[in-house]
C-alpha positions as a Python dict, from the first residue, in 0.01 Angstrom:
ca = {
    (1, 'X'): (0, 0, 0),
    (2, 'X'): (92, 34, -368),
    (3, 'X'): (-193, 8, -617),
    (4, 'X'): (41, 54, -915),
    (5, 'X'): (393, -89, -915),
    (6, 'X'): (625, -30, -1211),
    (7, 'X'): (971, -182, -1184),
    (8, 'X'): (1242, -134, -1446),
    (9, 'X'): (988, -89, -1728),
    (10, 'X'): (1150, -83, -2070),
    (11, 'X'): (959, -59, -2398),
    (12, 'X'): (1129, -76, -2735),
    (13, 'X'): (983, -24, -3080),
    (14, 'X'): (1241, -186, -3305),
    (15, 'X'): (1571, -15, -3229),
    (16, 'X'): (1403, 282, -3061),
    (17, 'X'): (1375, 274, -2681),
    (18, 'X'): (1062, 463, -2577),
    (19, 'X'): (1086, 374, -2206),
    (20, 'X'): (1417, 304, -2040),
    (21, 'X'): (1405, 146, -1693),
    (22, 'X'): (1105, 336, -1554),
    (23, 'X'): (1033, 285, -1182),
    (24, 'X'): (714, 429, -1038),
    (25, 'X'): (441, 348, -788),
    (26, 'X'): (102, 489, -697),
    (27, 'X'): (-24, 430, -344),
    (28, 'X'): (-377, 371, -230),
    (29, 'X'): (-564, 694, -162),
    (30, 'X'): (-314, 925, -332),
    (31, 'X'): (-308, 1140, -643),
    (32, 'X'): (14, 1088, -837),
    (33, 'X'): (111, 1346, -1097),
    (34, 'X'): (289, 1216, -1406),
    (35, 'X'): (442, 1503, -1603),
    (36, 'X'): (664, 1555, -1903),
    (37, 'X'): (640, 1710, -2251),
    (38, 'X'): (511, 1541, -2564),
    (39, 'X'): (744, 1260, -2663),
    (40, 'X'): (873, 1191, -2313),
    (41, 'X'): (700, 854, -2267),
    (42, 'X'): (391, 938, -2059),
    (43, 'X'): (130, 792, -2293),
    (44, 'X'): (345, 487, -2370),
    (45, 'X'): (367, 416, -1996),
    (46, 'X'): (-11, 452, -1965),
    (47, 'X'): (-72, 217, -2259),
    (48, 'X'): (145, -45, -2088),
    (49, 'X'): (-57, 3, -1767),
    (50, 'X'): (-380, -43, -1961),
    (51, 'X'): (-255, -367, -2118),
    (52, 'X'): (-261, -216, -2469),
    (53, 'X'): (116, -251, -2507),
    (54, 'X'): (332, -530, -2369),
    (55, 'X'): (647, -433, -2182),
    (56, 'X'): (973, -538, -2347),
    (57, 'X'): (1132, -575, -2004),
    (58, 'X'): (1033, -509, -1645),
    (59, 'X'): (743, -574, -1413),
    (60, 'X'): (415, -379, -1427),
    (61, 'X'): (146, -460, -1172),
    (62, 'X'): (-189, -309, -1080),
    (63, 'X'): (-366, -438, -767),
    (64, 'X'): (-84, -694, -750),
    (65, 'X'): (-179, -838, -1092),
    (66, 'X'): (19, -835, -1415),
    (67, 'X'): (-92, -544, -1636),
    (68, 'X'): (-63, -751, -1954),
    (69, 'X'): (-181, -1102, -1866),
    (70, 'X'): (-448, -994, -1613),
    (71, 'X'): (-575, -693, -1807),
    (72, 'X'): (-939, -810, -1818),
    (73, 'X'): (-963, -846, -1439),
    (74, 'X'): (-780, -519, -1381),
    (75, 'X'): (-1012, -323, -1612),
    (76, 'X'): (-1310, -408, -1393),
    (77, 'X'): (-1160, -185, -1123),
    (78, 'X'): (-1013, 105, -1321),
    (79, 'X'): (-1153, 407, -1505),
    (80, 'X'): (-957, 565, -1790),
    (81, 'X'): (-994, 907, -1950),
    (82, 'X'): (-772, 986, -2252),
    (83, 'X'): (-680, 1334, -2370),
    (84, 'X'): (-867, 1297, -2698),
    (85, 'X'): (-1193, 1109, -2656),
    (86, 'X'): (-1347, 932, -2956),
    (87, 'X'): (-1714, 837, -2918),
    (88, 'X'): (-1975, 654, -3127),
    (89, 'X'): (-2116, 934, -3349),
    (90, 'X'): (-2475, 804, -3363),
    (91, 'X'): (-2516, 747, -2988),
    (92, 'X'): (-2614, 1025, -2751),
    (93, 'X'): (-2380, 1126, -2470),
    (94, 'X'): (-2618, 969, -2218),
    (95, 'X'): (-2623, 639, -2408),
    (96, 'X'): (-2242, 630, -2413),
    (97, 'X'): (-2226, 698, -2038),
    (98, 'X'): (-2476, 417, -1972),
    (99, 'X'): (-2284, 181, -2200),
    (100, 'X'): (-1964, 240, -2006),
    (101, 'X'): (-2160, 188, -1685),
    (102, 'X'): (-2282, -154, -1800),
    (103, 'X'): (-1925, -254, -1884),
    (104, 'X'): (-1835, -161, -1524),
    (105, 'X'): (-2128, -350, -1378),
    (106, 'X'): (-2360, -53, -1342),
    (107, 'X'): (-2349, 281, -1163),
    (108, 'X'): (-2555, 492, -926),
    (109, 'X'): (-2807, 690, -1130),
    (110, 'X'): (-2810, 982, -886),
    (111, 'X'): (-2430, 1013, -911),
    (112, 'X'): (-2452, 1005, -1291),
    (113, 'X'): (-2720, 1276, -1295),
    (114, 'X'): (-2524, 1491, -1050),
    (115, 'X'): (-2212, 1469, -1267),
    (116, 'X'): (-2405, 1553, -1585),
    (117, 'X'): (-2543, 1862, -1415),
    (118, 'X'): (-2211, 1971, -1261),
    (119, 'X'): (-2025, 1931, -1590),
    (120, 'X'): (-2306, 2116, -1774),
    (121, 'X'): (-2347, 1837, -2031),
    (122, 'X'): (-2651, 1786, -2252),
    (123, 'X'): (-2678, 1403, -2260),
    (124, 'X'): (-2951, 1400, -2528),
    (125, 'X'): (-2729, 1523, -2811),
    (126, 'X'): (-2563, 1287, -3057),
    (127, 'X'): (-2190, 1249, -3001),
    (128, 'X'): (-2112, 1364, -3356),
    (129, 'X'): (-2240, 1712, -3258),
    (130, 'X'): (-2016, 1743, -2952),
    (131, 'X'): (-1718, 1973, -2931),
    (132, 'X'): (-1387, 1836, -2799),
    (133, 'X'): (-1468, 1974, -2455),
    (134, 'X'): (-1806, 1800, -2446),
    (135, 'X'): (-1651, 1469, -2553),
    (136, 'X'): (-1413, 1505, -2257),
    (137, 'X'): (-1712, 1568, -2031),
    (138, 'X'): (-1877, 1242, -2143),
    (139, 'X'): (-1563, 1047, -2056),
    (140, 'X'): (-1524, 1225, -1720),
    (141, 'X'): (-1889, 1166, -1623),
    (142, 'X'): (-1855, 798, -1717),
    (143, 'X'): (-1532, 767, -1517),
    (144, 'X'): (-1642, 942, -1198),
    (145, 'X'): (-1984, 775, -1191),
    (146, 'X'): (-1817, 432, -1193),
    (147, 'X'): (-1703, 276, -867),
    (148, 'X'): (-1341, 245, -978),
    (149, 'X'): (-1049, 190, -740),
    (150, 'X'): (-795, 350, -976),
    (151, 'X'): (-848, 641, -1213),
    (152, 'X'): (-595, 673, -1497),
    (153, 'X'): (-635, 1022, -1639),
    (154, 'X'): (-424, 1118, -1940),
    (155, 'X'): (-460, 1494, -2007),
    (156, 'X'): (-824, 1468, -1892),
    (157, 'X'): (-907, 1840, -1896),
    (158, 'X'): (-795, 1894, -2255),
    (159, 'X'): (-1056, 2120, -2415),
    (160, 'X'): (-1234, 2211, -2089),
    (161, 'X'): (-1289, 2571, -1986),
    (162, 'X'): (-1149, 2689, -1649),
    (163, 'X'): (-1485, 2652, -1470),
    (164, 'X'): (-1512, 2288, -1575),
    (165, 'X'): (-1149, 2231, -1473),
    (166, 'X'): (-1249, 2336, -1122),
    (167, 'X'): (-1537, 2086, -1124),
    (168, 'X'): (-1293, 1817, -1238),
    (169, 'X'): (-1053, 1902, -956),
    (170, 'X'): (-1333, 1872, -699),
    (171, 'X'): (-1418, 1520, -815),
    (172, 'X'): (-1053, 1412, -812),
    (173, 'X'): (-1024, 1526, -450),
    (174, 'X'): (-1352, 1352, -367),
    (175, 'X'): (-1218, 1026, -514),
    (176, 'X'): (-903, 1065, -304),
    (177, 'X'): (-1109, 1122, 13),
    (178, 'X'): (-1289, 794, -61),
    (179, 'X'): (-956, 611, -63),
    (180, 'X'): (-934, 581, -442),
    (181, 'X'): (-608, 623, -631),
    (182, 'X'): (-549, 860, -921),
    (183, 'X'): (-271, 866, -1179),
    (184, 'X'): (-292, 1210, -1339),
    (185, 'X'): (-91, 1296, -1648),
    (186, 'X'): (-125, 1666, -1721),
    (187, 'X'): (42, 1958, -1894),
    (188, 'X'): (-128, 2199, -1655),
    (189, 'X'): (131, 2229, -1382),
    (190, 'X'): (-92, 2441, -1155),
    (191, 'X'): (-347, 2158, -1167),
    (192, 'X'): (-85, 1900, -1073),
    (193, 'X'): (46, 2121, -794),
    (194, 'X'): (-304, 2170, -653),
    (195, 'X'): (-412, 1805, -667),
    (196, 'X'): (-111, 1576, -640),
    (197, 'X'): (52, 1426, -332),
    (198, 'X'): (356, 1315, -529),
    (199, 'X'): (485, 1371, -880),
    (200, 'X'): (711, 1191, -1124),
    (201, 'X'): (889, 1383, -1399),
    (202, 'X'): (971, 1182, -1711),
    (203, 'X'): (1219, 1286, -1977),
    (204, 'X'): (1320, 1086, -2284),
    (205, 'X'): (1176, 766, -2139),
    (206, 'X'): (1339, 797, -1796),
    (207, 'X'): (1203, 916, -1461),
    (208, 'X'): (1440, 1198, -1372),
    (209, 'X'): (1277, 1307, -1045),
    (210, 'X'): (999, 1179, -824),
    (211, 'X'): (869, 1255, -479),
    (212, 'X'): (639, 1488, -289),
    (213, 'X'): (630, 1852, -387),
    (214, 'X'): (803, 1934, -60),
    (215, 'X'): (1085, 1693, -144),
    (216, 'X'): (1123, 1834, -496),
    (217, 'X'): (1130, 2196, -387),
    (218, 'X'): (1488, 2162, -268),
    (219, 'X'): (1569, 2162, -640),
    (220, 'X'): (1420, 2506, -690),
    (221, 'X'): (1506, 2865, -623),
    (222, 'X'): (1314, 3117, -415),
    (223, 'X'): (1261, 3458, -577),
    (224, 'X'): (1341, 3752, -348),
    (225, 'X'): (1299, 4129, -375),
    (226, 'X'): (1483, 4314, -96),
    (227, 'X'): (1503, 4684, -9),
    (228, 'X'): (1753, 4788, 261),
    (229, 'X'): (1841, 5109, 450),
    (230, 'X'): (2207, 5086, 351),
    (231, 'X'): (2343, 4980, 11),
    (232, 'X'): (2365, 4603, -3),
    (233, 'X'): (2702, 4451, -97),
    (234, 'X'): (2862, 4109, -114),
    (235, 'X'): (2558, 3913, -236),
    (236, 'X'): (2731, 3805, -556),
    (237, 'X'): (2992, 3622, -347),
    (238, 'X'): (2735, 3381, -200),
    (239, 'X'): (2700, 3033, -342),
    (240, 'X'): (2347, 2967, -467),
    (241, 'X'): (2258, 3328, -555),
    (242, 'X'): (2158, 3403, -916),
    (243, 'X'): (2021, 3675, -1143),
    (244, 'X'): (2099, 3981, -928),
    (245, 'X'): (1911, 4279, -1071),
    (246, 'X'): (1896, 4631, -925),
    (247, 'X'): (1546, 4778, -941),
    (248, 'X'): (1385, 5101, -817),
    (249, 'X'): (1221, 4917, -529),
    (250, 'X'): (1532, 4720, -432),
    (251, 'X'): (1741, 4426, -550),
    (252, 'X'): (1577, 4118, -696),
    (253, 'X'): (1753, 3783, -713),
    (254, 'X'): (1702, 3410, -690),
    (255, 'X'): (1855, 3187, -426),
    (256, 'X'): (1869, 2810, -396),
    (257, 'X'): (1623, 2721, -122),
    (258, 'X'): (1880, 2531, 84),
    (259, 'X'): (2109, 2841, 83),
    (260, 'X'): (1836, 3079, 200),
    (261, 'X'): (1935, 3105, 568),
    (262, 'X'): (2290, 3248, 530),
    (263, 'X'): (2173, 3483, 254),
    (264, 'X'): (1895, 3630, 472),
    (265, 'X'): (2139, 3666, 764),
    (266, 'X'): (2376, 3859, 537),
    (267, 'X'): (2102, 4083, 395),
    (268, 'X'): (1966, 4166, 742),
    (269, 'X'): (2292, 4346, 831),
    (270, 'X'): (2198, 4626, 591),
    (271, 'X'): (1863, 4700, 761),
    (272, 'X'): (1573, 4539, 576),
    (273, 'X'): (1299, 4785, 482),
    (274, 'X'): (1103, 4550, 256),
    (275, 'X'): (1129, 4180, 178),
    (276, 'X'): (909, 4006, -79),
    (277, 'X'): (943, 3634, -131),
    (278, 'X'): (785, 3416, -401),
    (279, 'X'): (797, 3046, -312),
    (280, 'X'): (924, 2794, -565),
    (281, 'X'): (660, 2625, -778),
    (282, 'X'): (632, 2295, -959),
    (283, 'X'): (687, 2488, -1281),
    (284, 'X'): (1031, 2591, -1150),
    (285, 'X'): (1118, 2225, -1097),
    (286, 'X'): (982, 2129, -1436),
    (287, 'X'): (1156, 2407, -1628),
    (288, 'X'): (1486, 2328, -1459),
    (289, 'X'): (1493, 2013, -1670),
    (290, 'X'): (1302, 2113, -1980),
    (291, 'X'): (1470, 2448, -2037),
    (292, 'X'): (1771, 2236, -2128),
    (293, 'X'): (1797, 2140, -2491),
    (294, 'X'): (1700, 1784, -2569),
    (295, 'X'): (1987, 1559, -2666),
    (296, 'X'): (2076, 1580, -3037),
    (297, 'X'): (1871, 1339, -3242),
    (298, 'X'): (1649, 1245, -2948),
    (299, 'X'): (1293, 1165, -3027),
    (300, 'X'): (1022, 1002, -2827),
    (301, 'X'): (697, 820, -2799),
    (302, 'X'): (431, 1033, -2642),
}
């Protein structure tokens, strides 16, 4: 069951097209990773989902309701954490958390207190004294202590130290186990890889790839380091083999994952002494697209 359904979403600002026919869905009980560099259209998509911007064309639904016309009803069931949290300077962190709770119809005090402790937040301090990381903590505590059905997280760990990132990841997985849905936009690819069931990669306002990590890994190359008893020949003739480099400990190269079987069969003829393999990562998929130069004159809405 799809909690978020985006069909042919287009958003124009004057003559500039920020989003161009975006199609995306987030299912119940899954964590969906939404990745792309600054200017690719991630935040514009999220603003449309939140009902802050109206789509120029296309259909955007959350819980089966229109993201623009039914925004008030939708917001009762979602929690949102931006990448740069602005808070009321004269309120304490605890007061802000409680205010957000009232807007959501209340929260469980024990859950709130547990989150404050786990995120190592002092809720008695005024928000004007908080660092960026502590402002993020306030927003995360408020979000995870609410009984939301959908969490929209836009660079939520910006400013957090690695220990707090781990705490964040635990609560995302807990929300998933409870059947909640999470849309996670992040620059931290290791975080996306660890948490997400599926990912969508956006570039210049278009979704260029989407699917499970397993489905996307066919686009990547496995890194191999091979040492053989006899000198290895003929590898350069294989389709899908790249970056052959002779090293002291053997020959290192990359091979398209779908071409791996014939390459290994060929290598085995020379008597394998050592074989090291590094599996493809989400970063490999990502860099395959973003290592390319952007189109001349292309800009973007973040």
